[in-house]
FISEDREN-898099 format. One line per 5 residues: number of its first residue (from 1); their letters; for each residue x, y, z of C-alpha. Coordinates in steps of 0.05 Angstrom, whole numbers. Layout:
REM residues N
NUM> A> X:Y:Z | ... $
//
This chain:
REM residues 891
1> MLVLT> 3008:-68:2688 | 3061:-57:2634 | 3024:5:2608 | 3013:29:2679 | 3086:19:2696 $
6> ATATV> 3110:51:2631 | 3062:109:2638 | 3081:121:2710 | 3155:115:2693 | 3151:162:2634 $
11> TLMAL> 3109:211:2674 | 3156:210:2733 | 3217:217:2688 | 3185:274:2649 | 3166:308:2715 $
16> LLAEQ> 3236:299:2742 | 3266:328:2679 | 3215:385:2681 | 3231:396:2755 | 3305:397:2740 $
21> DMKSV> 3294:447:2683 | 3249:489:2727 | 3300:488:2783 | 3353:511:2733 | 3306:566:2708 $
26> IGDQQ> 3289:589:2779 | 3363:587:2800 | 3386:623:2737 | 3331:675:2745 | 3349:686:2818 $
31> YAVLA> 3423:693:2801 | 3407:742:2744 | 3366:786:2791 | 3422:783:2842 | 3475:801:2789 $
36> STASQ> 3432:861:2768 | 3426:882:2841 | 3502:875:2849 | 3512:920:2788 | 3467:973:2821 $
41> VDAQL> 3506:969:2886 | 3572:976:2847 | 3544:1035:2809 | 3521:1069:2874 | 3589:1059:2908 $
46> TARKV> 3627:1080:2845 | 3584:1143:2839 | 3599:1161:2912 | 3673:1149:2899 | 3671:1195:2838 $
51> LLASL> 3633:1248:2879 | 3683:1244:2936 | 3742:1247:2886 | 3713:1311:2855 | 3705:1341:2925 $
56> ADTMP> 3778:1323:2940 | 3801:1357:2876 | 3767:1423:2895 | 3780:1420:2971 | 3824:1477:2996 $
61> LSAGD> 3881:1452:3041 | 3855:1500:3096 | 3793:1457:3104 | 3832:1408:3148 | 3855:1462:3197 $
66> SPAAM> 3791:1471:3237 | 3719:1448:3241 | 3696:1517:3218 | 3738:1513:3154 | 3711:1444:3140 $
71> QDFVA> 3639:1465:3152 | 3648:1524:3104 | 3673:1476:3051 | 3616:1426:3062 | 3564:1482:3060 $
76> HHPVA> 3585:1497:2988 | 3574:1424:2967 | 3502:1405:2988 | 3502:1346:2939 | 3557:1311:2978 $
81> RKEFV> 3522:1326:3044 | 3460:1292:3016 | 3497:1230:2990 | 3536:1216:3055 | 3512:1212:3126 $
86> NLHIF> 3575:1248:3150 | 3638:1277:3118 | 3704:1270:3153 | 3775:1298:3145 | 3835:1262:3174 $
91> NQHGD> 3895:1309:3172 | 3969:1294:3182 | 3967:1320:3254 | 3923:1261:3273 | 3859:1302:3279 $
96> LLHTE> 3793:1275:3254 | 3741:1328:3234 | 3671:1308:3217 | 3603:1338:3200 | 3543:1321:3243 $
101> GDNAT> 3478:1353:3220 | 3494:1425:3204 | 3556:1429:3247 | 3628:1406:3242 | 3667:1382:3302 $
106> ALMPL> 3734:1352:3321 | 3732:1283:3352 | 3776:1255:3406 | 3840:1220:3383 | 3827:1156:3344 $
111> PPRAR> 3841:1086:3372 | 3908:1055:3350 | 3875:1006:3302 | 3836:1059:3265 | 3897:1106:3264 $
116> DFLEK> 3941:1049:3235 | 3890:1037:3180 | 3886:1111:3161 | 3962:1117:3161 | 3964:1059:3111 $
121> VFAQG> 3914:1096:3067 | 3959:1158:3072 | 4018:1115:3049 | 3979:1080:2994 | 3951:1145:2965 $
126> EAVIT> 3889:1113:2934 | 3815:1114:2949 | 3790:1056:2992 | 3727:1031:3026 | 3738:1017:3099 $
131> PPYKS> 3718:952:3134 | 3649:957:3165 | 3643:987:3234 | 3591:1011:3283 | 3585:1086:3277 $
136> EITGQ> 3599:1126:3340 | 3551:1180:3316 | 3491:1141:3290 | 3502:1075:3326 | 3488:1038:3260 $
141> PSVMI> 3532:993:3217 | 3570:1038:3170 | 3628:1040:3120 | 3669:1099:3098 | 3699:1117:3031 $
146> LQPVR> 3767:1150:3041 | 3794:1194:2985 | 3865:1223:2989 | 3872:1299:2983 | 3936:1322:2951 $
151> DGHGK> 3974:1388:2952 | 4004:1423:2893 | 4065:1376:2894 | 4020:1313:2891 | 4033:1296:2965 $
156> VVMLL> 3975:1267:3005 | 3961:1317:3060 | 3891:1297:3082 | 3840:1242:3076 | 3769:1261:3057 $
161> GGSID> 3719:1209:3082 | 3645:1200:3067 | 3607:1152:3113 | 3549:1110:3089 | 3497:1085:3138 $
166> LANSD> 3485:1012:3117 | 3420:1008:3157 | 3386:1070:3129 | 3419:1082:3061 | 3369:1085:3003 $
171> FIRQI> 3405:1036:2958 | 3413:986:3016 | 3338:990:3030 | 3325:979:2956 | 3368:916:2958 $
176> AAQKP> 3331:890:3019 | 3265:902:2984 | 3285:856:2926 | 3276:792:2966 | 3257:729:2929 $
181> GKTGF> 3187:704:2943 | 3150:718:3008 | 3198:687:3059 | 3264:693:3021 | 3314:748:3036 $
186> VFIMT> 3376:783:3009 | 3439:792:3051 | 3508:823:3044 | 3572:799:3077 | 3645:816:3072 $
191> QDGTL> 3701:770:3048 | 3713:747:3120 | 3639:734:3132 | 3618:798:3170 | 3544:811:3157 $
196> LLHPD> 3527:881:3130 | 3454:868:3110 | 3408:816:3141 | 3334:814:3158 | 3353:799:3230 $
201> HRRLL> 3384:866:3250 | 3414:834:3312 | 3463:796:3269 | 3491:858:3234 | 3567:864:3241 $
206> ENINA> 3566:792:3267 | 3605:737:3230 | 3558:693:3190 | 3590:631:3222 | 3582:658:3293 $
211> RPGYN> 3522:614:3302 | 3535:539:3308 | 3525:493:3250 | 3548:485:3177 | 3521:514:3112 $
216> RATEM> 3555:488:3049 | 3532:546:3006 | 3562:597:3055 | 3629:563:3055 | 3629:560:2979 $
221> ALDGF> 3615:634:2974 | 3670:652:3023 | 3718:609:2981 | 3701:649:2918 | 3640:614:2889 $
226> QGWTE> 3592:656:2847 | 3526:629:2820 | 3469:590:2851 | 3464:524:2888 | 3418:485:2933 $
231> ATNKA> 3439:477:3005 | 3411:465:3075 | 3419:521:3126 | 3440:511:3198 | 3367:503:3219 $
236> GSEGI> 3358:444:3170 | 3316:482:3120 | 3332:473:3045 | 3338:533:3000 | 3365:561:2935 $
241> YSYKR> 3426:604:2949 | 3455:654:2899 | 3520:693:2908 | 3551:750:2869 | 3614:788:2888 $
246> LHSTD> 3617:864:2880 | 3671:894:2836 | 3680:958:2876 | 3693:925:2943 | 3704:856:2975 $
251> WILGS> 3630:847:2993 | 3589:786:2974 | 3516:796:2955 | 3473:734:2970 | 3401:713:2970 $
256> RFPVD> 3363:654:2999 | 3298:627:2968 | 3266:570:3010 | 3257:507:2967 | 3188:495:2996 $
261> EAFAP> 3164:562:2971 | 3204:561:2906 | 3180:492:2883 | 3110:491:2915 | 3074:497:2847 $
266> MIEMR> 3118:443:2818 | 3106:395:2876 | 3030:405:2869 | 3035:394:2794 | 3075:330:2804 $
271> RHAVL> 3022:302:2852 | 2966:317:2804 | 3004:291:2744 | 3020:225:2779 | 2947:215:2799 $
276> AAALF> 2922:232:2730 | 2973:187:2696 | 2956:129:2741 | 2882:138:2728 | 2891:143:2654 $
281> AGIAG> 2936:83:2651 | 2888:41:2692 | 2829:57:2646 | 2863:59:2578 | 2920:10:2590 $
286> LMAWL> 2882:-52:2572 | 2853:-22:2508 | 2911:18:2481 | 2975:-18:2499 | 2983:-47:2429 $
291> AIQML> 2969:20:2396 | 3018:54:2443 | 3071:5:2422 | 3061:24:2349 | 3051:98:2358 $
296> LRPLG> 3106:113:2409 | 3161:90:2363 | 3155:146:2310 | 3134:196:2364 | 3197:180:2403 $
301> RLHRN> 3238:189:2341 | 3205:257:2329 | 3218:275:2402 | 3291:258:2394 | 3295:298:2330 $
306> IADIR> 3265:358:2364 | 3312:350:2423 | 3371:348:2374 | 3346:410:2340 | 3337:444:2407 $
311> TGSAG> 3408:428:2429 | 3436:449:2361 | 3465:380:2345 | 3420:373:2283 | 3382:417:2234 $
316> IDVLP> 3309:418:2217 | 3322:370:2158 | 3321:311:2207 | 3246:321:2218 | 3203:266:2186 $
321> RGRRD> 3163:295:2128 | 3151:235:2082 | 3104:196:2128 | 3030:197:2109 | 3003:196:2180 $
326> EIGEL> 2995:244:2238 | 3069:239:2256 | 3089:257:2185 | 3040:316:2184 | 3065:339:2251 $
331> GAAFY> 3138:334:2229 | 3122:371:2164 | 3083:426:2201 | 3139:433:2252 | 3190:436:2195 $
336> ELMAE> 3152:492:2160 | 3143:529:2225 | 3217:525:2242 | 3236:545:2171 | 3190:606:2173 $
341> REEAQ> 3217:625:2242 | 3290:621:2219 | 3275:663:2157 | 3237:715:2198 | 3294:718:2249 $
346> KVIRD> 3344:728:2192 | 3302:785:2162 | 3296:817:2231 | 3370:811:2244 | 3387:841:2175 $
351> SETFI> 3337:898:2186 | 3364:912:2256 | 3436:911:2230 | 3418:959:2174 | 3381:1008:2220 $
356> SNVLE> 3437:1004:2272 | 3490:1019:2219 | 3449:1078:2192 | 3441:1108:2262 | 3513:1093:2281 $
361> RAPDA> 3539:1130:2219 | 3490:1188:2225 | 3526:1256:2227 | 3481:1279:2284 | 3478:1249:2354 $
366> FVSCE> 3421:1198:2361 | 3395:1177:2429 | 3336:1133:2447 | 3307:1125:2517 | 3255:1085:2554 $
371> NTGIV> 3197:1124:2583 | 3236:1126:2648 | 3293:1163:2616 | 3341:1103:2614 | 3385:1106:2552 $
376> TKWNA> 3378:1047:2504 | 3416:1073:2443 | 3476:1120:2438 | 3511:1127:2371 | 3582:1148:2353 $
381> AAERT> 3561:1221:2340 | 3532:1224:2410 | 3599:1199:2437 | 3636:1255:2399 | 3586:1309:2419 $
386> FGWTA> 3577:1294:2493 | 3641:1257:2512 | 3605:1195:2541 | 3620:1128:2508 | 3562:1083:2490 $
391> KEAIG> 3584:1035:2544 | 3581:1090:2596 | 3515:1119:2572 | 3470:1059:2558 | 3432:1039:2620 $
396> RDIAD> 3438:1107:2653 | 3387:1163:2661 | 3393:1214:2605 | 3382:1269:2656 | 3447:1250:2692 $
401> LIIPE> 3486:1252:2626 | 3467:1314:2586 | 3410:1351:2618 | 3432:1415:2656 | 3420:1411:2730 $
406> DRRYA> 3370:1468:2731 | 3327:1433:2678 | 3327:1363:2706 | 3264:1371:2747 | 3224:1395:2686 $
411> HRAGM> 3255:1340:2644 | 3234:1285:2693 | 3164:1315:2697 | 3159:1313:2621 | 3184:1240:2620 $
416> LNFSR> 3131:1222:2671 | 3076:1251:2626 | 3109:1216:2566 | 3105:1149:2602 | 3030:1161:2612 $
421> GVPGP> 3020:1173:2537 | 3019:1249:2540 | 3066:1270:2483 | 3081:1341:2506 | 3102:1402:2464 $
426> MIDAR> 3172:1377:2448 | 3149:1315:2409 | 3156:1322:2333 | 3184:1393:2341 | 3253:1422:2328 $
431> IRVMA> 3278:1466:2385 | 3344:1495:2409 | 3364:1478:2481 | 3427:1473:2523 | 3459:1406:2539 $
436> VHKDG> 3519:1388:2583 | 3584:1355:2561 | 3616:1301:2604 | 3669:1351:2627 | 3614:1399:2650 $
441> HGIPI> 3614:1453:2596 | 3549:1472:2562 | 3533:1453:2489 | 3478:1488:2450 | 3440:1436:2409 $
446> ELSVG> 3383:1433:2360 | 3336:1378:2385 | 3285:1336:2346 | 3245:1287:2390 | 3200:1231:2366 $
451> ALRHD> 3155:1181:2403 | 3154:1106:2390 | 3105:1056:2420 | 3130:984:2428 | 3102:927:2470 $
456> GNYYA> 3054:974:2504 | 3109:1023:2526 | 3131:1090:2498 | 3202:1102:2476 | 3233:1170:2460 $
461> TAFLH> 3280:1179:2401 | 3320:1242:2390 | 3368:1271:2339 | 3413:1324:2371 | 3454:1371:2327 $
466> DVTDR> 3511:1410:2358 | 3500:1483:2339 | 3559:1511:2378 | 3591:1541:2315 | 3525:1571:2292 $
471> VLYEQ> 3511:1602:2360 | 3582:1629:2363 | 3574:1659:2294 | 3507:1691:2313 | 3538:1718:2376 $
476> QIAAS> 3597:1746:2336 | 3550:1780:2288 | 3509:1810:2344 | 3571:1832:2381 | 3600:1862:2317 $
481> EKRLR> 3536:1901:2304 | 3535:1924:2376 | 3608:1946:2372 | 3596:1983:2307 | 3536:2018:2337 $
486> TIADS> 3575:2035:2400 | 3633:2062:2359 | 3587:2103:2315 | 3550:2131:2375 | 3616:2147:2410 $
491> VPALI> 3647:2184:2351 | 3640:2260:2360 | 3615:2268:2289 | 3549:2263:2251 | 3546:2194:2219 $
496> AYIDR> 3488:2172:2175 | 3468:2129:2116 | 3421:2160:2064 | 3389:2120:2008 | 3374:2143:1937 $
501> ERRYR> 3308:2174:1959 | 3346:2219:2007 | 3317:2181:2067 | 3357:2167:2130 | 3368:2092:2142 $
506> FSNEH> 3418:2101:2198 | 3438:2159:2244 | 3483:2160:2305 | 3474:2190:2374 | 3514:2253:2357 $
511> FRHLM> 3453:2282:2320 | 3421:2289:2388 | 3481:2326:2418 | 3496:2370:2359 | 3428:2385:2329 $
516> GIDPQ> 3380:2365:2385 | 3346:2312:2341 | 3329:2242:2365 | 3366:2196:2317 | 3311:2143:2319 $
521> SMLGR> 3259:2194:2296 | 3301:2208:2233 | 3297:2137:2206 | 3254:2132:2143 | 3247:2208:2136 $
526> TVAEV> 3279:2250:2081 | 3332:2303:2092 | 3280:2357:2077 | 3232:2328:2130 | 3287:2327:2183 $
531> SGQAF> 3325:2392:2169 | 3278:2433:2125 | 3272:2443:2051 | 3321:2501:2050 | 3377:2459:2079 $
536> ADSVA> 3360:2402:2032 | 3366:2448:1972 | 3432:2476:1996 | 3464:2407:1999 | 3427:2377:1939 $
541> HLSEA> 3488:2385:1893 | 3531:2346:1943 | 3480:2290:1949 | 3473:2285:1873 | 3548:2279:1864 $
546> ALRGQ> 3552:2224:1917 | 3494:2186:1883 | 3533:2190:1818 | 3589:2151:1852 | 3634:2210:1869 $
551> RVHYE> 3667:2218:1937 | 3651:2288:1963 | 3689:2329:2015 | 3663:2397:2036 | 3669:2453:2088 $
556> REGLR> 3611:2500:2100 | 3580:2545:2152 | 3522:2518:2191 | 3481:2528:2255 | 3491:2492:2321 $
561> NGKPC> 3435:2505:2371 | 3421:2570:2334 | 3494:2593:2334 | 3540:2597:2273 | 3590:2540:2268 $
566> QMMGD> 3639:2513:2217 | 3624:2442:2190 | 3668:2395:2151 | 3639:2332:2119 | 3649:2273:2072 $
571> LVPDI> 3599:2236:2029 | 3621:2165:2010 | 3579:2129:1958 | 3554:2058:1972 | 3568:2021:1908 $
576> AADGS> 3535:1953:1897 | 3567:1893:1863 | 3534:1912:1796 | 3564:1982:1799 | 3499:2018:1819 $
581> VTGFY> 3498:2068:1876 | 3446:2048:1929 | 3460:2107:1975 | 3517:2143:2010 | 3549:2148:2078 $
586> LMALD> 3553:2217:2112 | 3603:2238:2164 | 3604:2311:2186 | 3648:2344:2239 | 3640:2410:2276 $
591> ITERK> 3709:2442:2264 | 3693:2508:2297 | 3740:2494:2355 | 3796:2474:2307 | 3790:2539:2271 $
596> NAELL> 3792:2577:2335 | 3851:2534:2358 | 3892:2553:2298 | 3886:2626:2319 | 3907:2608:2389 $
601> QAASE> 3965:2563:2368 | 4015:2619:2359 | 4002:2647:2428 | 4005:2577:2457 | 4072:2563:2425 $
606> KRLKL> 4100:2627:2455 | 4077:2607:2524 | 4104:2537:2515 | 4172:2565:2497 | 4173:2607:2560 $
611> LTDNL> 4153:2547:2602 | 4205:2499:2573 | 4261:2550:2581 | 4247:2554:2656 | 4241:2480:2670 $
616> PVLIA> 4301:2445:2704 | 4300:2394:2647 | 4339:2391:2582 | 4287:2390:2526 | 4304:2381:2453 $
621> YLDHK> 4271:2359:2389 | 4308:2320:2334 | 4284:2310:2263 | 4289:2245:2224 | 4362:2264:2207 $
626> RQFLF> 4378:2269:2282 | 4389:2344:2276 | 4367:2395:2328 | 4303:2433:2312 | 4291:2457:2383 $
631> LNATF> 4330:2465:2448 | 4308:2499:2512 | 4349:2549:2553 | 4371:2495:2604 | 4428:2477:2556 $
636> QQWFG> 4456:2547:2570 | 4447:2539:2645 | 4478:2469:2652 | 4532:2467:2598 | 4541:2540:2578 $
641> IDPQT> 4518:2525:2506 | 4475:2575:2468 | 4416:2533:2442 | 4410:2574:2379 | 4480:2553:2357 $
646> LIGRH> 4459:2480:2355 | 4396:2489:2312 | 4405:2448:2248 | 4467:2411:2274 | 4473:2336:2287 $
651> LVEGI> 4462:2309:2358 | 4534:2285:2364 | 4559:2357:2358 | 4517:2378:2417 | 4532:2321:2467 $
656> GEDHY> 4599:2294:2444 | 4620:2227:2415 | 4625:2189:2481 | 4556:2210:2503 | 4528:2196:2433 $
661> ATAEP> 4557:2125:2434 | 4517:2112:2497 | 4454:2144:2471 | 4455:2115:2400 | 4422:2046:2413 $
666> HLDLA> 4366:2079:2452 | 4358:2131:2398 | 4353:2076:2346 | 4298:2044:2387 | 4260:2111:2390 $
671> YHGHN> 4265:2120:2314 | 4231:2052:2309 | 4171:2079:2346 | 4186:2060:2419 | 4199:2102:2481 $
676> ATYEL> 4270:2092:2506 | 4303:2113:2571 | 4376:2108:2594 | 4422:2137:2647 | 4494:2163:2646 $
681> KANIG> 4541:2203:2689 | 4561:2273:2666 | 4594:2334:2696 | 4551:2395:2710 | 4596:2449:2735 $
686> DCLHT> 4648:2417:2781 | 4604:2358:2803 | 4588:2290:2773 | 4513:2282:2763 | 4467:2224:2743 $
691> LETTF> 4425:2243:2683 | 4364:2204:2659 | 4345:2216:2586 | 4280:2194:2554 | 4269:2193:2479 $
696> VPEIA> 4195:2200:2459 | 4180:2188:2384 | 4132:2233:2347 | 4092:2187:2302 | 4055:2214:2241 $
701> ADGQV> 3987:2191:2218 | 4019:2141:2170 | 4057:2108:2227 | 4125:2138:2209 | 4170:2170:2261 $
706> VGIYS> 4180:2242:2240 | 4220:2265:2300 | 4243:2252:2371 | 4231:2291:2436 | 4290:2286:2483 $
711> LTHDT> 4277:2298:2558 | 4336:2296:2607 | 4327:2299:2683 | 4380:2306:2736 | 4366:2246:2781 $
716> TRMKE> 4428:2250:2825 | 4391:2264:2890 | 4337:2213:2876 | 4389:2159:2862 | 4424:2173:2928 $
721> IEERL> 4357:2166:2965 | 4340:2102:2926 | 4406:2069:2943 | 4397:2087:3016 | 4326:2058:3017 $
726> KQLAR> 4349:1994:2983 | 4402:1985:3037 | 4352:1997:3093 | 4302:1949:3062 | 4353:1891:3066 $
731> IDTLT> 4372:1898:3140 | 4331:1876:3201 | 4322:1940:3241 | 4322:1905:3309 | 4383:1860:3304 $
736> GIANR> 4422:1894:3249 | 4430:1829:3210 | 4401:1811:3141 | 4326:1807:3135 | 4283:1760:3093 $
741> LMFEE> 4293:1800:3028 | 4368:1799:3034 | 4368:1726:3055 | 4328:1705:2994 | 4378:1742:2949 $
746> ILQLA> 4439:1713:2983 | 4410:1642:2983 | 4397:1645:2908 | 4468:1670:2895 | 4497:1618:2942 $
751> ILRAR> 4461:1562:2905 | 4486:1588:2838 | 4558:1589:2866 | 4549:1519:2893 | 4525:1494:2825 $
756> RNRKP> 4580:1531:2787 | 4638:1513:2833 | 4612:1445:2854 | 4620:1465:2927 | 4572:1440:2979 $
761> LALAY> 4520:1484:3013 | 4479:1477:3077 | 4420:1517:3106 | 4403:1521:3180 | 4333:1540:3203 $
766> LDIDH> 4331:1562:3277 | 4282:1590:3328 | 4284:1605:3402 | 4253:1552:3447 | 4193:1578:3486 $
771> FKEIN> 4203:1649:3461 | 4129:1665:3470 | 4136:1651:3544 | 4191:1705:3549 | 4146:1756:3515 $
776> DTRGH> 4086:1736:3558 | 4123:1737:3625 | 4177:1791:3615 | 4145:1834:3561 | 4164:1849:3489 $
781> GAGDI> 4222:1893:3511 | 4255:1833:3543 | 4239:1793:3480 | 4275:1845:3437 | 4337:1840:3483 $
786> VLKEF> 4337:1764:3474 | 4330:1771:3398 | 4389:1819:3394 | 4433:1777:3439 | 4413:1714:3401 $
791> ASRLL> 4433:1747:3334 | 4499:1771:3364 | 4517:1700:3387 | 4499:1672:3319 | 4546:1721:3286 $
796> ACVRA> 4601:1700:3334 | 4591:1626:3317 | 4593:1629:3241 | 4648:1639:3192 | 4662:1701:3151 $
801> SDTVA> 4633:1668:3088 | 4567:1650:3123 | 4505:1693:3126 | 4459:1702:3186 | 4388:1729:3174 $
806> RLAGD> 4324:1740:3214 | 4261:1720:3177 | 4207:1740:3227 | 4194:1737:3301 | 4243:1687:3331 $
811> EFVIV> 4257:1652:3265 | 4330:1656:3240 | 4368:1624:3183 | 4442:1613:3168 | 4471:1600:3099 $
816> FEQVA> 4533:1557:3107 | 4575:1556:3043 | 4627:1503:3028 | 4603:1452:3080 | 4641:1388:3064 $
821> SVEEA> 4596:1337:3097 | 4538:1321:3143 | 4588:1315:3200 | 4614:1386:3189 | 4543:1413:3188 $
826> ARLAA> 4529:1376:3253 | 4591:1407:3286 | 4569:1477:3265 | 4499:1464:3293 | 4526:1436:3358 $
831> KIVES> 4570:1497:3367 | 4510:1543:3360 | 4468:1502:3408 | 4524:1503:3460 | 4535:1578:3454 $
836> MRVPF> 4462:1591:3470 | 4463:1551:3534 | 4503:1606:3568 | 4450:1646:3608 | 4424:1710:3579 $
841> SLAGL> 4419:1773:3622 | 4350:1804:3628 | 4344:1864:3676 | 4406:1839:3713 | 4377:1769:3722 $
846> PRHVT> 4401:1707:3686 | 4354:1673:3638 | 4366:1606:3606 | 4351:1608:3531 | 4359:1549:3484 $
851> TSIGI> 4349:1539:3409 | 4326:1485:3362 | 4359:1478:3294 | 4341:1443:3229 | 4396:1434:3177 $
856> ALHEG> 4388:1413:3104 | 4446:1401:3056 | 4434:1424:2984 | 4420:1363:2941 | 4449:1389:2875 $
861> DEEAA> 4426:1422:2811 | 4354:1397:2814 | 4336:1427:2883 | 4309:1498:2884 | 4316:1548:2941 $
866> EQLVE> 4244:1538:2963 | 4253:1463:2969 | 4318:1472:3009 | 4283:1519:3058 | 4223:1471:3064 $
871> RADSA> 4270:1413:3082 | 4307:1455:3134 | 4241:1477:3164 | 4218:1404:3168 | 4283:1385:3203 $
876> LYTAK> 4270:1441:3253 | 4203:1410:3271 | 4239:1343:3279 | 4287:1376:3328 | 4228:1404:3367 $
881> RNGRD> 4194:1336:3370 | 4260:1308:3396 | 4256:1353:3457 | 4284:1420:3434 | 4353:1448:3454 $
886> GYAIA> 4385:1409:3398 | 4389:1400:3323 | 4365:1353:3269 | 4392:1342:3199 | 4344:1331:3141 $
891> D> 4348:1265:3104 $
//
């Protein structure tokens, strides 16, 4: 009975300890799976946030004006349309635009609770995930990611929302599929207990405590608990509950594994073990109880020693090795096994550390992947090359990191073959491909891929060398060669390279135009083969001199298309580093036209002199000493000066000291190689005229200015017309007051005066209430009468120092200078509002016309004119919202 009792007790205790350890293992395993699933959900939500943020950065502000504008924007971003069930825009006017299928529509005004939440997001200015709601479009539980859209000043002007269908989203279905066991399930709830995922779809968007009863694990999770625990649900069924909170939102991811199913093997094992132990004890108890007493003592000591080693409270030296029995042999064998294991682990750790250090310090990027494409290694060179840190890259698909989008399908197909053991053409080969940096720009790389088999799976290892500089250098060389070829083909001269055997190695396109020979057909052929032996003999002395290292220049008669022509050429020897001549460059020009031009130059100069003498322009030429070398007859006509008397004399003697003092700085500029123009007033006859003089430098081949052409026009009439046009361009033709152009000039000057004199300034922005109704009912003629009367009354209400301007349509502005306070601005505005209440007369009938005014006071040196106008315009809209026929002052 003692053996039976001891055996049963030991068996039960061992089973209880084993059960406890198994429960811990099952619970830890369940929680680890749940934590991994939570990381996937966080990654999915974060990816959608990043996608929505990138859309918001590229969204034009016009997308929130109409459904059509939004649809046009969404159509250019199919990736976003795929990732979200619907896209929405909430603008500052309170309109909600959304996409449904292939269309975009505007919904009815939002309920107050939803509007309040969106206005808080506007104020907060950060991306948020909304509380769960039942979608009006799909009828399914949904959440929406809201991303602020900012204008150029950083102000939030719209909210871009992407809705996620929690019932049909791919990653939600993946979570639901990862249920523990056969009857267990995974669920998601919010911080306040609202169910987002549950196998019973009727409970979605219902509070988890809506059903009567108490579940300790649920309350622990809502209070912040993370981990696993055993608890009884409201139906009285025990289960293992695991909870993990998501980092990206306030959701709680949970799972339930029924205890009956989780511990069924263990319960069956316990029953069998108890029966077996009882049977064994009953048969062997009587015979072995003495032996057990003797044997269990060293075995228990060995068990304790092993337990101490397992917990780390003792080393392997505590194992008994001196005993000469089975316990001693077992202890010695276990000691040797543990010693070998520790030594092997140390060697493995040292080897792994060495290999990791070698790869981490490699000059080229090193990446290793599973056969699914998931990154397992990412060294420092990879971080520098592609911009992704190792923390960001490891665990992600290599295709999403560096593979161009148009190559990802082929890449995944290759990885699929790789996972099946088919190596593919890229393995053990060095190829050049394009990769993608984190910021989106392409990177040319030289790729070496290897295959590694471990634990029955294939792993891909790759060294990636950034060849951006090499590609750029190759492109520069190709571009340089192309430019040189283009230049040579574009030069109107024969250009060729001839080697020592008198064979053409290069010829430009001008051979075709001048001699009718295809330049490509000349390559590799001798001069005699291309142009005949007689021609080769006639230029042989020139070629021989060039091949001796002499530079040759010649002029000779030749034939062009069978007609005589005059040719001029140069032969330049190509001298190698050792001083030998490997060939020579040929450049020959057809100078027939130049020769003919020299004969025509004299006649041309005569005609030019006749032409310049009859132009109504003063034309002169000055040498580098500023002396006249040429003057046309206009000098005689304008000033009564004989041009010939000024030849060889200094400019100051011809135009006078006063005129020369004005012209001198412009003349200095011209003598430095720049065109220079200036104006001055001068008397021609009895009238004062405006003269515009332009100095044009004549620049020699060496870049030196050898002379100056002086051209003087009488621009008096043109200046009068220009001044008249400038004045007309600044006045509103209908009302006779300043227009937008003049207003912008005056406002800038007024702000400068306010800053300089420290005097206050105010701007009023006005329009006529219901002016469109006047045009629609009385016609545009009546509208013009109202506009003119309105401008007249404004002029009567302002001070002499103030400026009234019409911007466009019925929009008017008033610049009030030296406004002492807000109260004074208010009095001025009230005066204008009151003056407009007097009925207008249209076709003999009275018409009541009112105005709305927005006033903004200049806030000091930091505020620009555009900001002041924007604040006044905003105040005008405030006055309109307050009921029109009044004014509002900007804060």
